[in-house]
N, C-alpha and C positions, 0 to 999 in steps of 0.2 A: 906281540906281547911278551916281555920277558917276565920270568918269575925267580923269586928270590926266596931261599929257605928263611924262614922266621924262627923255627926251632924243631929240634927234633925230639921224638919220645921214644920210650920203650914199649908202651901199649897203646894199643887204638883208642881206648876209652879216653885217656888223657887227651890225645890229640883231638878227637871229636868234641870234648868239652871246649876247647880253646877255638875250633872251628866255627862251633854255633855261637859264641860270643861274638867273633869276629863278622860272622855273617848278620849277626843281628844289629850290628852297627854299620852294615852296607859294605863291608869289605869282602870280596870274593876271594876264595882260598881253595886249595887242593890239598888232598893227603896222599903221599905217595909211599909206596913200599909197605903199604899196610898189611897187604895179603901175604906176602912172602915172610915177613917177620911174624905174623900171626901162626902160619903153618908150621914155622920152625923159628923157635926163638934165637937159636944159635946164628942163625943168618943176620940177626941184628947187627952184629960186629962187621960182617962182610959187606952190608949195604949202607950202613952209617945210621940205622934207626929208621923209625917213621917220620917222615918228614913233612912239616905244614909249610906250604909254600903259598905266598901271595904276589901280586902284581908288584913289580918295582915300584910304580906310582904310588900305591897304597902301603909300601912297606914302612914308612916312618910313622904313618897313622896307625898303622897295625902294631907297631912296636910299642906305642905309648899306650895303646889299648891293653897290650899285653901285660904291661907293667903295672896296671891298675890293681 
């Protein structure tokens, strides 16, 4: 499986809202770098934010769902 970043966030709450919506539509996804950004928000710039990633095969479907 290859994963692709759908969107980056500054807070974990925003990431989990979209993650739950996507999982409700049957799209599996993962949140990366949540812990390091939550522990020290200044690391947000170093790691590129909290990333929500989806499988490449579901990317277009997830992108359309995200835009709703």
